[in-house]
N, C-alpha and C positions, 0 to 999 in steps of 0.2 A: 527580531527573526526576520533574516533576509529576504527581499524584494524577488529573490530567484527561488526561495521555497514556499511550496504549497501545500496545504493540509487538505485533503478528501476525507470526509467521514461519510460514506453511503450506512445504509440503515436496512432494517428488514431481514429479507434471505437474499446470500449473493447466490443467485444461480444464473439461468441464461439469462432472464431478461434485466436484472440486476448487474449481472455482468456487462450487459451491454451498456449500460448506463455507465458504469466504471469506466470503460474505455473511452466514452464518449468525453468523461469527464478527466481522464488522464490526457486525450487529445487537445482539452481546451488548456490544460495546464501546459502543455509543451509548446501551445501554439501562441501564447503570450510570453514565452521566455523562460517559464521556470525550469531549473537546473535538478531542483531537489524536489521529491515528492514524497510527502508522507500519509500514507494511508491509513487513517484512525480505524480501525473496525468496532469499535467500542458498541455501535449501535447496531452491530450485526447480530441475529440471533442463529443463522446457520448457514455454513457454506455446502455447496455441493460440487461434484466434479466440473461442471460448467463454470461455477464462479471460483473454484481453482485454477481453471485453464485462464479465464479471464484475467487474475492475478499475474500469472506468467505473460500475459499478451502484453498487459498493461505494463510490466517491468520491460519489456522488449521494445514498446514503444518510447518508453523513459531513456532507454539505453541508446536507441536509435539518434537520438537527439543528444547525446554526451551529456546527458544527465543521470542520476541515482534515485531508487525510489527504496523507500524503507515502509515497513510496517509496524503499527503499536496497537495495544488493547485487544489481544486475542483473548476470547474466552475458552472455556473448557472443550468443548467440541472443536473449536478451529484450532487450538492447541494440538489435539489429539490429531487432526486431521493431518496437521503439518509433520507431526512427528511421522507417523502412517506413511506419509507419502515423502519423507525427507526434505519438504517444502523449507525447512527452517536452514538448510545447505544452500540454498538458492539465496532466501530472501534474510535483511538484518532486520531482525524484529526486537523491537524495544517494548518494554513492559506498559508505556504510555506515553503522552505527547511529552510530560515535563523529563523524563527519563532523555528521550531523543532529544530534546533542547539541551541538556545538561551534558549529556555524552557527544553526541554528535555536532549540535551546531556552537559549540564551545570551541571545539579543533579547527572548527573551520574560519575563525575569526582570526 
């Protein structure tokens, strides 16, 4: 995997508190030169509106540094939330890290 690619794996509930941590993690990735950030939500049990806002803010942080952010491993609750809020139009979502590596990183080489 490219050194410009970072994977973030939050866990638990993605709410206001978890969202603040996610934004800090994204800022750290961008500060260290990451141009591609994958947020793996496999360990996330629940996302509320604050968590959704944090994901959008995180994407804006990455885009402001000319990077790209992707998401993978959505559970059923998060999939439903993404569908209801049309977030699947904003984020490029992969089934898991393997699909991301196979479909996106292979193109980058």
